[in-house]
C-alpha positions, 0 to 999 in steps of 0.5 A: 495549154499549147497545142503543136502538131508534135505534142501538147503542152501545159504550162504557166504564164507568170510575170509576163513570162511563159513557163514549160517543162521543155522549150516549146514554140521552137517552130512556129509551123508546127503551131495550132493553137494557144488557149491562156486564162484565168478564173476571169478570162481566156485568150486564144490564139490560133493560126488560120492560113498562115496568120496568127489570130486571136479573142479574148473572152471574159466571163459574164461579158458579151453574147452567150455561147454554147459550149462543150467540155473537150476530154483529151488523153495525155500521156507521157512523163511528169515530173513532181517538182514542176507540177509543185511548181506549176500549182504553187 
């Protein structure tokens, strides 16, 4: 999931490439953060004071942290073919 100041995009990381419905990351000034994850780990990338920071978390390793589920309200148009591509 990619958050920019003007939109949120959900995509897929496959074969060392990002796949999104629309072009993203065209302006690094709009970048807020990005999460890339699978069933075992997460790569989190964010911008802080103009610099990009990152961390990797691997399930069941390292220090325990409190967490919370975050609900997001998304609206817009979704194409069925893109959904089928992403989830198959």
